[in-house]
C-alpha positions in Angstrom: 6.4 -6.3 -17.1 6.7 -6.0 -13.3 6.5 -9.7 -12.2 6.5 -8.8 -8.5 2.8 -9.5 -8.0 2.7 -8.7 -4.3 4.4 -5.3 -4.8 2.0 -4.6 -7.7 -0.9 -5.5 -5.5 0.3 -3.1 -2.8 0.9 -0.3 -5.3 -2.5 -0.7 -6.8 -4.3 -1.0 -3.5 -2.7 2.3 -2.4 -3.5 4.1 -5.7 -7.1 2.9 -5.5 -7.3 4.3 -1.9 -5.8 7.6 -3.0 -8.3 7.9 -5.8 -11.2 7.1 -3.5 -9.9 9.6 -1.0 -9.7 12.2 -3.8 -13.4 11.4 -4.7 -14.4 11.7 -1.0 -15.5 14.8 0.9 -12.2 15.0 2.8 -9.2 14.1 0.6 -6.5 15.1 3.1 -7.9 13.2 6.1 -8.8 10.0 4.2 -5.4 10.0 2.6 -3.8 10.3 6.1 -5.7 7.2 7.2 -4.6 4.9 4.3 -1.8 3.1 6.2 -4.0 2.6 9.2 -6.9 1.4 7.2 -4.7 -1.1 5.4 -3.0 -2.2 8.6 -5.5 -1.7 11.4 -4.6 -2.4 15.0 -4.4 -6.1 15.7 -4.1 -6.9 12.0 -1.7 -9.6 10.6 1.7 -8.2 9.6 2.4 -10.0 6.3 5.8 -8.5 5.3 7.7 -6.7 8.0 8.8 -7.1 11.6 6.0 -5.1 13.1 2.8 -3.1 12.2 4.6 0.2 12.7 7.2 -0.5 10.0 4.4 -1.8 7.7 2.6 1.5 8.2 5.7 3.5 7.7 6.4 1.8 4.3 2.8 2.2 3.3 3.0 5.9 4.0 6.1 6.1 1.8 4.3 4.3 -1.0 1.4 6.7 -0.6 3.8 9.7 -0.8 5.1 8.3 -4.2 1.5 7.7 -5.2 0.8 11.4 -4.5 3.7 12.3 -6.7 6.5 13.2 -4.3 10.2 12.2 -4.0 10.7 10.0 -0.9 14.4 11.1 -0.8 13.1 14.6 0.1 10.5 13.4 2.7 10.3 15.2 6.0 9.1 12.4 8.3 7.3 14.9 10.5 5.0 15.8 7.6 1.7 13.9 7.5 0.1 12.3 4.5 -2.7 14.8 4.9 -0.2 17.6 4.3 1.2 15.8 1.3 -2.3 15.4 -0.1 -3.0 19.2 0.2 0.4 20.0 -1.4 -0.5 17.6 -4.3 -3.6 19.6 -4.9 -1.6 22.9 -4.9 1.2 21.6 -7.2 1.4 23.4 -10.5 4.7 22.0 -11.9 6.4 18.6 -12.2 10.1 17.9 -12.1 12.0 15.4 -14.3 12.8 12.9 -11.6 10.3 10.1 -12.4 11.6 7.5 -10.0 12.1 7.4 -6.2 13.5 4.8 -3.8 11.7 3.9 -0.6 14.7 3.4 1.7 12.4 1.9 4.4 11.4 -0.8 2.0 14.9 -1.4 0.5 16.5 -4.5 1.9 20.0 -3.2 1.5 21.0 -6.4 -0.3 24.6 -7.7 0.1 27.1 -6.6 -2.5 27.1 -8.8 -5.7 29.8 -11.4 -5.4 31.0 -14.9 -6.4 31.2 -17.1 -3.4 31.7 -20.8 -2.4 28.8 -22.5 -0.7 28.8 -25.5 1.7 28.3 -27.8 -1.3 32.0 -27.6 -1.9 33.5 -31.1 -1.6 37.1 -30.0 -1.4 37.9 -32.3 -4.4 41.4 -33.3 -5.4 41.0 -32.1 -9.0 40.6 -28.5 -7.9 38.9 -27.5 -11.3 37.8 -24.1 -9.9 41.4 -23.2 -9.0 42.6 -24.3 -12.5 39.9 -22.3 -14.2 40.7 -19.0 -12.4 43.4 -17.1 -14.3 43.6 -14.4 -11.6 44.7 -16.5 -8.7 41.6 -15.6 -6.8 40.9 -19.1 -5.5 42.8 -20.8 -2.7 42.2 -23.7 -0.4 41.3 -22.9 3.2 40.5 -25.8 5.6 40.1 -28.2 2.7 37.5 -26.0 0.9 37.8 -23.5 -1.9 37.9 -19.9 -0.9 37.6 -16.8 -3.2 39.5 -13.6 -2.6 37.0 -10.8 -3.4 39.8 -8.4 -4.0 41.2 -10.5 -6.8 37.9 -11.8 -8.2 36.6 -10.1 -11.4 33.4 -12.1 -11.5 34.3 -13.9 -14.8 32.3 -16.9 -13.6 34.8 -19.4 -15.0 35.0 -21.1 -11.6 31.2 -21.5 -11.5 31.3 -23.2 -14.9 34.2 -25.5 -13.8 32.8 -26.7 -10.5 31.2 -30.2 -11.0 29.0 -29.8 -7.9 27.6 -26.4 -8.6 29.1 -25.3 -5.3 30.1 -21.8 -6.5 27.3 -19.3 -7.0 26.9 -15.6 -7.6 24.8 -13.4 -5.4 23.2 -10.5 -7.1 21.5 -7.2 -6.2 18.4 -7.5 -8.4 17.9 -3.8 -9.1 21.6 -3.3 -10.0 21.7 -6.5 -12.1 18.6 -5.4 -14.0 19.9 -1.9 -14.8 21.6 -1.9 -18.2 23.5 1.3 -17.6 24.6 1.1 -14.0 22.4 3.9 -12.8 21.4 2.3 -9.5 23.7 1.3 -6.7 24.2 1.5 -3.0 24.9 4.9 -1.5 26.9 5.6 1.7 23.9 4.3 3.8 24.0 0.9 2.1 20.6 1.4 0.4 19.7 1.8 -3.3 20.2 5.2 -4.9 19.5 6.3 -8.4 22.0 8.4 -10.4 19.7 10.4 -12.6 22.6 11.5 -14.8 22.9 7.9 -15.9 19.3 6.8 -15.6 17.4 6.1 -18.9 14.1 5.6 -17.1 13.7 2.0 -18.5 11.9 0.9 -15.3 13.9 -2.3 -15.0 14.7 -1.5 -11.3 11.0 -1.2 -10.6 10.2 -4.5 -12.1 13.1 -6.4 -10.5 13.1 -5.3 -6.9 11.6 -8.1 -4.8 10.7 -5.6 -2.1 9.0 -3.0 -4.4 11.4 -0.4 -3.1 11.7 1.5 -6.4 8.6 3.5 -7.3 7.4 5.8 -10.1 6.2 9.1 -8.9 2.5 9.2 -9.9 0.8 12.2 -11.6 -2.6 10.8 -11.0 -3.7 13.5 -8.6 -2.6 16.2 -11.0 -4.7 14.6 -13.8 -7.8 14.0 -11.6 -7.6 17.6 -10.4 -7.8 18.8 -14.1 -10.8 16.6 -14.7 -12.5 17.8 -11.6 -11.9 21.4 -12.6 -13.8 20.8 -15.8 -10.8 21.1 -18.1 -10.8 19.4 -21.5 -8.7 16.4 -20.6 -7.7 14.4 -23.6 -6.3 10.9 -23.2 -3.8 9.5 -25.7 -3.5 5.8 -25.5 -0.3 3.9 -26.5 -0.8 1.0 -28.9 0.3 -1.5 -26.3 -2.8 -0.8 -24.2 -4.8 -3.2 -26.4 -3.1 -6.0 -24.6 -3.8 -4.9 -21.1 -7.5 -4.9 -20.3 -10.4 -7.4 -20.7 -12.1 -5.7 -23.6 -11.5 -4.0 -26.9 -9.8 -0.7 -27.4 -13.3 0.7 -28.2 -14.5 -0.5 -24.8 -11.4 1.0 -23.2 -12.3 4.3 -24.8 -15.8 4.1 -23.3 -14.4 3.2 -19.9 -12.1 6.2 -20.0 -14.9 8.5 -20.9 -16.8 7.2 -17.9 -13.7 7.8 -15.8 -13.9 11.5 -16.7 -11.7 12.0 -19.8 -13.2 14.4 -22.4 -12.0 12.3 -25.4 -9.6 9.5 -26.2 -7.1 9.4 -29.2 -5.1 6.4 -30.3 -1.4 7.1 -30.4 -1.4 4.6 -33.2 -2.7 7.5 -35.2 0.7 9.2 -34.7 2.5 5.8 -35.3 1.2 5.9 -38.9 2.8 9.3 -39.3 6.0 8.1 -37.7 6.2 5.0 -40.0 5.6 7.1 -43.2 8.1 9.7 -42.1 10.8 7.2 -41.1 10.3 5.4 -44.5 10.9 8.7 -46.3 13.9 9.5 -44.2 15.3 6.0 -44.7 15.2 6.4 -48.5 16.9 9.8 -48.2 19.6 8.4 -46.0 20.3 5.4 -48.2 20.4 7.7 -51.3 23.1 9.9 -49.6 25.2 6.8 -48.8 24.4 6.0 -45.2 24.9 2.3 -44.3 22.1 2.1 -41.8 19.5 4.0 -39.7 18.1 3.2 -36.3 14.5 3.9 -35.3 13.7 6.6 -32.7 10.4 5.5 -31.1 11.6 4.0 -27.8 11.9 6.7 -25.1 14.3 4.5 -23.1 16.6 4.0 -26.2 16.5 7.8 -26.9 17.6 8.5 -23.3 20.3 5.8 -23.7 21.7 7.5 -26.8 21.6 10.9 -25.2 23.4 9.9 -22.0 25.5 6.9 -22.9 26.1 6.5 -26.7 26.0 9.9 -28.3 28.3 8.6 -31.1 25.4 6.6 -32.6 23.2 9.8 -32.7 24.1 10.5 -36.4 22.5 7.1 -37.3 19.3 7.6 -35.3 16.2 8.7 -37.2 15.3 12.3 -36.9 11.6 11.4 -37.2 9.5 12.1 -34.1 7.7 9.5 -32.0 4.1 8.5 -32.3 3.4 10.4 -29.1 4.9 13.6 -30.5 2.7 13.5 -33.6 -0.5 12.5 -31.7 0.0 15.3 -29.1 0.6 17.8 -31.9 -2.7 16.7 -33.6 -4.6 17.0 -30.3 -3.3 20.5 -29.5 -4.1 21.7 -33.1 -7.6 20.4 -32.9 -8.2 21.4 -29.3 -5.8 24.2 -28.4 -7.0 24.4 -24.7 -6.7 20.6 -24.2 -4.9 19.1 -21.2 -3.2 16.1 -22.8 -2.5 12.9 -20.9 -0.5 10.0 -22.4 -1.4 6.5 -21.2 1.9 4.7 -21.0 3.3 1.2 -20.6 6.6 2.4 -19.0 8.3 5.1 -16.9 10.5 6.2 -19.9 7.6 7.9 -21.5 7.3 10.2 -18.5 10.7 11.5 -19.4 9.6 12.0 -23.0 6.4 13.7 -21.9 8.3 16.1 -19.6 10.4 17.2 -22.6 7.4 17.8 -24.9 5.4 21.0 -24.3 2.3 19.4 -26.0 2.2 16.6 -23.3 0.9 17.8 -20.0 0.8 14.5 -18.0 1.6 10.8 -18.2 -0.5 8.1 -16.6 0.6 4.5 -16.5 -1.5 1.5 -17.4 -1.3 0.4 -13.8 -2.7 3.8 -12.7 -5.5 3.6 -15.3 -6.4 0.1 -13.9 -6.5 1.6 -10.4 -8.7 4.4 -11.6 -11.2 1.9 -13.1 -11.2 -0.1 -9.9 -11.7 2.9 -7.7 -14.6 4.2 -9.8 -16.1 0.7 -10.3 -15.7 0.7 -14.1 -15.4 -2.7 -15.8 -14.0 -2.4 -19.3 -15.6 -5.6 -20.4 -19.1 -4.4 -19.5 -18.7 -1.1 -21.5 -20.2 -0.5 -24.9 -17.9 0.2 -27.8 -17.1 3.8 -28.8 -15.3 4.3 -32.1 -12.4 6.6 -32.7 -12.6 9.6 -35.0 -9.7 8.2 -37.0 -8.9 4.5 -37.3 -5.3 3.4 -37.2 -3.5 0.9 -39.4 -2.7 -2.7 -38.6 1.0 -1.9 -38.6 0.6 1.1 -36.3 -1.3 -1.0 -33.8 1.6 -3.4 -33.8 4.1 -0.6 -32.7 4.1 -2.0 -29.2 5.6 -5.3 -30.2 9.3 -5.9 -30.7 9.8 -5.8 -34.5 6.6 -3.9 -35.0 8.2 -0.5 -35.7 10.6 -1.9 -38.4 7.8 -3.8 -40.0 5.6 -0.7 -40.1 8.3 1.3 -41.8 9.0 -1.5 -44.2 5.3 -1.8 -45.1 5.2 1.9 -45.7 7.5 1.6 -48.7 6.3 0.3 -52.1 9.7 -1.4 -52.4 9.5 -3.3 -49.1 12.6 -5.3 -49.9 14.7 -2.1 -49.7 14.6 -2.4 -45.9 16.5 -5.2 -44.3 15.8 -4.9 -40.5 17.8 -6.0 -37.5 15.9 -6.0 -34.2 17.5 -5.2 -30.9 15.0 -6.9 -28.6 15.9 -5.3 -25.3 18.8 -3.3 -24.0 21.4 -5.3 -22.0 25.1 -5.6 -21.8 25.4 -7.7 -25.0 23.1 -5.5 -27.1 24.8 -2.4 -25.9 28.1 -3.8 -27.0 26.5 -4.5 -30.4 25.2 -0.9 -30.7 28.6 0.5 -29.7 30.2 -1.6 -32.5 27.6 -0.3 -35.0 28.5 3.3 -34.0 32.2 2.7 -34.2 32.1 0.8 -37.5 29.5 3.1 -39.1 27.6 0.0 -40.3 25.4 -2.6 -38.7 25.4 -6.4 -39.1 25.9 -7.8 -42.6 22.9 -7.6 -44.9 21.0 -5.1 -42.6 20.3 -1.4 -43.0 17.7 -0.6 -40.4 18.1 -1.2 -36.7 15.0 -1.2 -34.5 15.8 -0.8 -30.8 13.4 -1.7 -28.1 14.5 -1.1 -24.5 12.3 -3.9 -23.2 12.5 -7.4 -24.4 9.3 -8.1 -26.2 8.6 -4.4 -26.8 6.3 -1.9 -25.1 4.1 -4.8 -24.0 6.9 -5.7 -21.6 7.1 -2.2 -20.1 7.4 -1.9 -16.3 3.8 -0.5 -16.0 2.1 -3.3 -18.0 -0.2 -5.8 -16.3 -0.5 -8.8 -18.6 2.2 -11.4 -19.5 3.9 -10.6 -22.8 2.4 -13.7 -24.6 -1.2 -12.8 -23.5 -0.8 -9.1 -24.6 0.7 -10.1 -27.9 -2.3 -12.4 -28.7 -4.7 -9.6 -27.9 -2.9 -7.1 -30.1 -2.6 -9.6 -32.9 -6.4 -10.0 -32.8 -6.9 -6.3 -33.1 -4.3 -5.9 -35.8 -5.9 -8.6 -37.9 -9.1 -6.6 -38.0 -7.3 -3.4 -39.1 -6.4 -2.1 -42.6 -2.8 -2.1 -43.8 -0.8 1.2 -43.7 -0.8 3.5 -46.7 2.3 3.2 -48.7 4.4 6.3 -49.6 
């Protein structure tokens, strides 16, 4: 989850204003006025040096909210022009993230350094701990040569005063695959050849400088044009709003969607198919299989660990099966997936049955802009109810448990859960790929890119613990999955 509450507040405020502008008589002009309405003349400047920089950054946030890449911005172009172009847009590209350089702090390079807490002690434990000779004594204090330092942190552990610390660049430290770094200007830049769209950089930046490119105007335009716009809600949505998933459906119908499907419906299909595939793989002699539901993990395999691909389940994701069902039942449907994370935008882009992706944050903004309170809505049932296990897909361990419960011989599956991709778990996966087997006693590996599962995605709004309790309550009221 994005814990940067002020950045979330700004993003939501702008999205709400964009939606209100769309609903107004003059979308272009009212969009142009957003930075000025948010920071009127004489207003307090809460974050930046002056009101002009505040407005400039708010304009960039609005550009991302309209679905454009800030890196391609022509500063001479007004927000009104961007609003008009958003209405005329017919295609989306696969770059789902954008960096607001005006908002980026240009953090100092990550390094280990000695603070003023250094006492210049006689023991010199930091010097003894460093095997690279990177520490010397200058003017009675420890000094680290950055050219020799490999950031092993041994000196940090050795110092009895805690005088040696590491400065980090939050977005770089959060990215598990090194896809974000400083460019020649000193500001953050995303390498899309490496990026797995996990959204960690969005959640970690204290300045809110990394943004998703919103598709909300594209979606609202389809609704306004009278198209059959069908929402497909991820299982993790049950932990995000004050109200049941049945009240969420009613709220979405009020917001303009033609109908709402649970993606948990597709999760039941995924669990059954993965269970069948698991049995087949074990019978042919495979040592293990990994799940294939997490879009961030699938991007990771594709770009960084292709050698583990033979062990990844060939079964499609819950979104794939749900979108397939919708298109079969309503061939002219415009499908919109409601997502907890940016990674699903990448999956949606690659699936011809998925037209658009809207984040939970964006849905919350839509409810706010149109004065819809989920908790005040009546309940509307779904045509097909989903299982307890499918509704748990958004929790870490939930996918493996669903596949296990799909089998009559549940003990055949011995799961190992990778609860979040990081340097350590990536090493673990590389070892599995190299050895051709996973940890002792296990034969199924569930991989979730986010620690905690989809309920910890970058576009979620509730703390993981709160979301889990809400989903547990829903799951307890649901039937068990059918066994194969």
